[in-house]
N, C-alpha and C positions, 0 to 999 in steps of 0.2 A: 282322279287326276294323278298322273305320275309325278312323284316328288321331284324328278329331274326336269320336268317340263316347265318352261317359263310361262308366266301369265301371258295371255294373248296380246295384250296391249304392248308388252315388251318386244314383240316381234316387229313392230313398225314405228314406235315412238323413239325419236332420237333423244338421248339424255341431254339435259340442259347443259349448255356450255360446250357441247361437242358439235362438230360439223358432219354432215352426211358423207362428204368426201374429203379426204386429206391426201396430200401429196408429199412424198419424200424423194428428192433427187438422189440418184445413185452416184456415189463418189468414186466408184471403181470402174464402172462401165459408162462409156461416153453416150450421151443422148439417151439415157435411160432414167426411168422414174418408177416408183412404186406408189400405187393409189390404194388407200384403204377405204372401202365403201361399206358403210354401216346399214344394217337392217335390210339386207338383200341376200340372195342365195344363188345357187347354181343357175337358175333361170336367167337372170340378168347377166351374171358373170360369163356364162358360155356364149350368150348372144353377143356381148361386147367383144369377147375374144375372137369369135368367128368374124365379126364385122371388121375388126382391126386388121386381121390377117389378110383381108381383101385389099387393103391399101398397100400399094407398092413401096411406100415410104416407111412402112413398119417392118423392122427386121425381126422383132420378137414380140409376142403377146401371149401371156399365160396367166393363169390365176390359181389360187388355192383357197380353200376354206380352212382357216386355222383351227376351228373346233366345231364339231357337228351340232352342238347345242347353241351356238352363237350364230345369229344371222348376220354374218359379216364375211366379206371376201377381200382378198388382197390381189390386185391386178398389177402385173409388171409389164411395162412397155419399153421397147427400145426402138428408136427411129433412126433414119439416115440423118445426116447433118443438115439437110434441106429444111427440116422442121424440128419440132420437139414433141415429147410425149403428151403434154397437156393439150397442145393445139390439135393433134391428131385425135385424141380422145373426144374433144368437143365436136370436131367435125363428124366423126363416126357416130356419136350419140345423136346428132341432128339427122344423120342419114337414117338411123333406126326409127326415130320419131316420124320422119316423112314416110317411110315404108309402112309403118303401122297405120298412119292416117290414110294412106292410099288404099290399104287393105280394108280398112273400115268403110271407106267410101264405096269400094267395089262391092262389099258385102251388103251395104244398105241399098245400092242400086239393084242387086239381085233380089233382095226382099221386095222392093217396089215392083220389079219386073214380074214377079210371081204373085203379085197381089197381096203381099204381106207388109203393106206400108206401115211406117211407124214402128217397125221392129216387132210387130206382134207375131208370135210364133207359138203354135200349139197352145193358145189360150194365155200365154204369159207375155209380158212386154220385155223387150230387150233393148236397153239404152246403152249405147257405147260412147 
């Protein structure tokens, strides 16, 4: 094991007393906030950024990973005055969840259509 590599459980367990997501309002930019999301990486960060940018009320959405060995990202969102960054983030997270559920349903339907009911594929079971 590499000395710099954290223990596997440290990749997903939130330290006691800390929140998965924290928000800081930007005092210099109107309708902007910075969200720190613990124990996640580019996969979720880029997905959120891309989804946020589809919303016409979002003026800016970008993220950075402060350190490559820490599974945390910082997401900056600026919105129009019609809404606020937290509201838009919650809406777009729900959109992503719905899209994933729809994709899973379509995938399961295709498995059933091709006689692979129950997610059995190549001798192994696939539960989603």
